[in-house]
Each structure stands twice: as C-alpha cells, then as structure tokens.
C-alpha positions, 0 to 999 in steps of 0.5 A: 340228740339229733334234730330228727330225734328232737322232732320225734319227741315233739311229734309224739308229745303233740300227737298225744295232746291233740288226741286228748283234746279231740276226745275232750271236745268231740266225745266228752263235750268238755273242751279245755283248749280254745280252737285257735290253740288247738289249731296251732298245735295241729299246724306244728305237727303238720310242719314236723311231719312235712319236714320228716315224713317218716314221723307220719303214722297211721294214727297221727291226728293229721291223718283224719283227712288224707289219702287219694280218692278210691276207685272202689271199695275192697271187700272185707270178710268179717272174722266174726259175722255181723249178725242181725238182731231179731225184731220183737213183733209186738211193738207195744211195751208188752213186747219187752215182757215177751222177750223176757219170757222167752229168755227165762224159758230158754235159761230154764228159770222158774216163774218165781226164780231170780230176775234176768239182768239186761243191758238196754241200749238205743237202736240208732238209725245209722250205718253199722261198722266194724272197727279193727284195732291191732296193737291199739291202732285202727287198721281197718273199718268195714261196713256190715254188708251182708253180715259175712262180707262188707266193704272197707271204708277205712279212709273215710272213717278216719275222718270221723273225729269221735272214732279214736285212731289209737285206743286210749289207755296203757299199752299193757291193757290193750289187746293185740287184736280187738274189733269194736262195733257200732253205728255211724250216724248224723246228728239232726242239727249237723244234718240241717246245717249240711243241707243248708250248705247244700242249698247254698251251693245249688243256689250258686249254680254248682252242678251235681249237688243235692239236698239230702233226704234224711240223716241216715242216707246222708251218713251212709252216703258219706261213709261210701264216698270214694273221696275221703276229702269229701267224706270229711266235709260230712259231719258224722258221729259214732256210738260203740255198742258191740264186740267182734274179734278179740284176743282171748284172755289166755293170750292177753285179751280182756276178760269181761263177764257182762255186756255192761262191762264191755261198754265201759271198756269201750268208753275207757278206750275212747269211744262214745257210748250212749248215756241212755244205756242202762241195766234193767232187771226183769220185764218190768224194768225193760218196759219202763226203759222202753216207755222212758226212751219213747217219751224222750225220742223226739227230743234226742239230737239223733234219730232212733227207731227203737231200743235193744235189749241184751242179756247182760251176762256173757255166760248166759249169752253163750248158753242161749246161743243163736237161732237162724243166725240171730242171737237168742239173747238180744232183741230189737224193740221198735216203737209204733210207726209215726203218722202224719196228715197230708194231701194227695196231689195225684195218683200215679202208676209205677211199673216194677221189674216183674211188670207189677203195676203199683198205684202211688200217691203223690203227696204234699211234702210231709216230715214223718218217720225221720224223712220228708215223704212225697210218695206213698204206696197204695199197694193195688187197685183193691186196696186203693178202693177199699180205703177210698183214696182220691186226689185232693183227700187229706190222708194219714201217712205212716212210716217206720224205719226203712219201711216204704211209706204207706197211706193208712187211710183217708181223714174221716172229714175229708172222706165225708165230702160230697163226691162232686168235691172229691176226685174220681174213684181210682181205676187201674189203667188197662195199658202199661203207662210206660210202654202201652202194652196190655195190663193183665190181672191173673186169676186169683191175683190182686196185682195187674202186670204189664205184658210187655216183658223185656220190651217195656223200658221200665222193666228193662231198667230193673231187669238189667239192674237185677241181672247185674246185681252182686248175687246174680252176674255181679257186674261191678259198676253197673248201677242205677244211673248208668243203666238209666242212661244206657236205656234212655239213650236206647243203647240197651234194649235187652240183656245181651246188648250189655255185652255189645257195649264197647269202650268207645260207646261207654267213654262217650257217655256224660260224666264217664271217664276213660278209666271208668269206661274201661272198668265197666268193659272189664267187669262185663267180660269177667261176668261172662264166667258165672254159675248156673244158679247165678244165671237162673237168678239173674234172669229175673223169673218171677218167684225164683229167688237164689235158693230156688235157682240153686235147687233148679241147678242141682236138680236138672244140672243143665239150663236146657233141661230147666227150660224144657221141663214140664210143670210136672217135672218142675214140681219134682224139685225140692221146695218148688210148688205149683205157683213157682212151676207155673211161673217158670213154665210161663217165662220159658214159653215166651219165645223172646225170653228164650231168644234172650237166653240164646243171645246171652250164650252167643255173647259168651256167657257160660258156666259149668253144667253138671249131671242132673241129681238122681231122680230116684227117691232118696232113703230119707225122703219124706222124713223131717229132722230137727237138730238142737244143742251141741253134737259131740263130733259134728257141727249142726251144718255138717249134720244137716248136710248129711241128712239132706244128702239122704233126702231128709228135710231139716227144719228149724223148729219142732212140730207135729210133723217132725219125725226125729229130734237130734239132741246134743248137749244143752238141747233147751226148749226144743227138747221139751217141745219134742217130748211134749209132742211125742217126737222121737228124740235121738242123739248123734249116734242114733242119727248116724245109725239111721243114716247108715241103715238108709245107706244099706 
C-alpha cells in the first residue's frame, strides 16, 4: 500500500470520528471525548490534508472554517419556493381552535368526525435557511430571501457546528438530492458572551466594533458576513423543521407519510430538532401545547415569538393545498406582545422618505420583546395627544416579533401628576426639523409632511435608498452607510447626482477600497438599463407600489404619457383610485420632480417603451371570476391570465360580487360558498366558452 493510500485510509477514519464526536457534542450534548483529544485528532487530519491536499473534501471537518472572503453573495433561485406561513390573527389560545375549525372545514370533516392530527413546533426568532445536499454532502446553503430567490451563504454555514457537512446514515438510505430547511439562531447565553467580548474590544480601542442589539440580528449578521473566518467567531445554532426539493420515492428518495416522520428523519441525518416538538390531536391539544410553551417561553435558552401548527399527514397537506402562496395546512400562532415600563426622556420628530413627520419617544433603555428598546413610535400628533404622552412620564412599551416598538399608554399614576410636574403637551412643529421647510397636513390626513421634497436631506437619503433598491433600479452596493456618507458630504443632492459620481470620488471616501469603488461605478452603469415599471416605482411617488407602477406602464406605455395624464385619465387605470391619482398628479405637477426625471434621462437611464394598452372596454370588463380546484388542462395562473386579458377581475375569495366561480377537481369550501350565495359555477370548458364568446 502506498503512503498516499495509507493517508487516505487514516483521513477517512479521522473524518468519521470527528463528525461523530462533533454531533455528540454540539447536537446531542453528550460528549464522549475530552476537548484535548478531539483537538489532537483534528490537528492530525489537518496535517494529512496539508501533506496530501487532494484528500481535503468539502465535507471534511477541517472545512468548517475556510475559504477566502467574498465580494458579495450570489443569488439562488429556490427549486421549491420557501413560502411564508400564515399568522393566526387571534393571539389568545382560542386561535388554535380557529385554525382547527378551518382545517376540518377544508377537509370536509363533520363536527363529530375524527380529530385531525397535527405536529406542533416552536416558531424560532432567527433566519430561515435552505440546505441542499447532493449524494449526502452539503453543496449549498441559501437564505429565504423573497421566497423565490435567496442569497448563497454556504461558506458561512459551514462554520455552524450543528449543521452536518455530510448526512449521517447508510449511503443507500440517503437520497441523491434533498433540501432541509430550518432556522439558524443564536442562543441567549452565546449572545451575552458575544456582546461581552465586543465590549472588551471596544474598551481596548478596536475600531468598527459594536455591541449587538439582539440575538436575531446578531445571527442574521453572522450569516451575511462576507468573511467566513469572522462568521466562525459568531456562535450560531440551528434547528431543522422543513423540506424543500427531494428525490421522489420512485427514484430512490425517502417516502414519509407524515410531517413528524420527516422530523425524525432529519434527526437521523444528524440535524437538531427541537425537543418540544409534539403531536397533537384536535383543538384541545393544540391549545394545551400553546399554553405549555407560553409558560416555558422565558425559560428557553433561545428566543421564540410563537408556535407553529402543521397538519401531520402529507396526504392531507396535499388535499388542503395553498392559498395566496401560503399553505392552508400550517399556521403560526404568536403570543401576546410583551410589555414593559420605562421613562420618556424626550420626544423627537423623525422625517421619512415621503416626508412624513413621526413623533418618536426617546426612552430610558428597557429590555422588551427580546431586544433593548430606546425608541418607540408615537405614530402622529393626534395619537400622542390622545394618549397624553409627555416627557418625564412612565409609559408602557410594547414590542412583538419584528414590530416597531410602540408606546401603549402612560402609567395611570404618572398621568395623574399635576401638569406643573409633567412636560408640555406635544405639538407637532410647523417646520421640518431637518430642512426647515413648512410641515403641512393635508385635508383628511392624520400625518404632517415636509414640503421640502428631494431638497430635504432626510428625504434625499431615503429617496436614494428607495431608488437603488433591488425592486427599483437595483444598484448593488449602494447601502445605508454609503448613501449617508454621500449625502452628508454633499456629494449627492438629487437622484441624477448618483450618475455623476466617478471612481476617484468614490475611492476617496472613508473605508472605500478601490475594488469597492469600481463595483459601485459598474453597478451604476448597469442600472441605467431598466424598465418603465421599475423606474416609476423607484421615483418614490407616494402610494405608488410595484403593482401600481406595472399597471401604469401597461396602461400608458410611455413615461411622458404618465406624467401628462390628468386625474381623470389616471382613474382609468386598473386598481387606481382617487387617492393614488391625486398623489401622481401632485408629484408630476412639481417642476423640480420633472427636472429630476429629465436629468436622469440625460444621464443615460433608459428603458424600452411600448404602445399604450387599448382604451376600449374589454369584453369581460366589470366581471369578477374566482378560480378554485385543479383544472384539467390549465394552471390557475394560465386561467387567470386569459381572464384578465379579456378584462375580467380575478379575485381570491367568493363574495356576492362574484359573477362566476371556475371550479376544478377538489374545489373545496369556495364551491360551497358559491352555491350558498347563488354564484354561477362553471368548469374550465365553460370558462373557455365564455372567453370564446367574448372574443367573437
């Protein structure tokens, strides 16, 4: 046997031992080997791989930390979309009953029929990940992103000891392809230890170090760290709970009939699965689980903001299907918002992207909802006066999940103090606190807004960030800190100034390397070729979102036609009402806004313009359709496109205003509701017949 063959055999044995002991230590919390012995095995494997580099495999334990720092994250299109789960609106335990009732109705179960079996899981407060394994080896890790497209973070995820680089078990029992989904998070004790180290670094004078706000942000920041060596210093953990793409049983993939069985499979492959996960039958047991975890919540070593219920049977999940890209068979059931008492130190006014002035209470720091809160919104002048919040008051602060903290009210004892002992009643300033322009309140509006437009520095920063956002002009690398630096240095006053930035100017900024400056210049140049909907959305016109921008582009075809359209003409656009029409007209009536548009065109920003959509009424205009079930030849999206192309509106639910329900196989509750309301029910052939007749 050659020396290399000996080294290969030893490296394979060491790798298997290290994988096993790491799983015992990090996942099962049952170490069998002293740290010093583990380190000895690890160093021996490193030495072998250094001598024979071709022995170093992607799933080697030595590759937990490795690779060069990245310039950015590649985009990953999920083979199976990472859909969001509906949140139950009733946060009391009774919300579990509401979910069970919906499931039973959708499955057609009688009140006295069999109970539905569910799997109850924890709703972790972390970052969702999709882990792709091919032939049992981790080949890709990606964030959820928008559900369709995420970011590849494989190098950083290799540093998470709880995530197996190679699936456990016999090769014959591991599918050729499987995607395991779960949550990367940071334990509270690990978070506290991390912040203690950060404070030591800051005290030692190390620059660019900071104390992290909460475990979730620290975990998300670690996952999106461009240098995997730095990511490895952040103590991350992981729980598995879901499935993405998997090789079907007919081609050698596993065949599990229940969600619970899949969770057991994840554990067998080496993933941590929360020990609180349990099966429940019917609403009563769901409520019991919700109440039990609620009592345990504060004592858990990590943050959760609720629980998740999933129908256990995979077949029943298939029958229930999805609605609006949310599974009918699962729901997130949150707990009531957490509240704490603190003191109002000051009331300041912030200016948003659209010029909205918002009063914000500056608070004595208080830990609530998993984070330390120092600011809380007061919403507007009317709300602040209604609650009678004043400087010096003791107030109740509420925060739940990622919701912005708010002041619920003033502690009664504090509000009962004489006026002489309290601060003055809050009054919104009549000038913008940033630029000094008049603050105006439109008729019927509750909010004051700065009239400075793009001349207001606060609005400039937010407007530029909005313009550069991924769904607008998509200027990669133009983030918060860079925009703030450019605006504060007076290098950008209006949007066209972006395209006047040169390499020399950017490279001269603090902490801007030559390569980063070149990347920004290239991104700005690439963004010049865009589409009319993206450009319209990027302008930041109040009330104009992505879908409205698309409808405007479809209806008018050209930007000039949009800018010159009267309110009456704007009202002809699908789904545009008086408020949006007035906002558009007000925006384009301002000379400086038109000047910005023309300057952007002069800088080379361009798009393909088309012909306006025919203004004549379409044959099915005014008709409302709902589609349910599985159609014989068309997908729901294809059917929707055909109907909308003929002018019909396709709604998501049946109501008295529905003209036709297009019902396919397994139509479900929408068919029942249509029959109850007397809505005409047709099949795919009937729909095509109506479309054909409309075309004639």
